[in-house]
C-alpha positions, 0 to 999 in steps of 0.5 A: 848403660854405664853412667859414671858418678865421677870422672877420672879428673874429679878423682885426681882432684879429690885424691891428689896422691893419684898422679896426673901421669896415671892414664885416665882410661885406667881410672875410668875403667876402675870407676866402671867396675867399682861403681857397680861392685861397691856403690850398688851394695852400699846403697842397698836399694836397686831402685835407688841405685837406678834412680841415681844412675838415671840422674847421672846420665841426665847430669842433674840430681834431685836435691836429696841425691845430690847431697848423697852423691857429692858428699859421700858417694864420690869420695867413697868411690874415689878411695876405692879407685885409689886402692885398686890403682895401688895394686894395678900400678904396682904389679903386672902379670907376664908369662913368668908370673906376677912382677913388681913394676920398677921402671920409675926412678923412685924406690919400689914400695915394700909389701908392708908399705903397700899393706899400710897404705891400703889399710889407711885408705880402708880406714878412710872408706870405713869412716865415710861409710859410717858417716853415710849411714849416720846421715841416712839414719838422720834423714831417712824421710828424704830417702824412701827408696833406701828403705823400700826395696833391696837389690835382687842380686844381694844374697840372703841368709837361709833365715831370710835376713840379708847379709851385708858385707860393706867392708866396714869394721863395725866394731870400730864404727859402732852400731849407731851409724847404721839405720836403727831398724836394720841392725839386729843383735849380731851387728852385721846381719841386716834385715 
């Protein structure tokens, strides 16, 4: 069962660039897809993700999870939704192929404008992920499930090391943002 961590209205409040005329059903659909696709791997632990989902369904989080959800996860998820909305609201597919929507009065963004805007959002996400991992490192005793298990659906390297692709440009964030006992010498392989 899907329990959203954040609502469409909350996303429109956090990211005012998302216009209120954007249908909430589109945003809710994106939340459902992106929450599982982007947030589950970010949390790394299947048990922790399930704990947060259970708490979301009840409407009350533990004190530690409330900090994670309210200070990091909601905003990270909101930016992921914003990235997807740019694509879904700019392009649509017809029998003749991919088309750019042009029914608004405003000028259609050029591909380089879209790339720039998406990169700006990606930079925000990368920063927030770095702060998230830094916070987890500094408060690891409060989050034992983060350390205890990994999502069984996560791919493993042939030598048994998990390869984590969080979409974070590690060279910009630096290794000190990742849990110290999980980063090896390659800066991208997680044990």
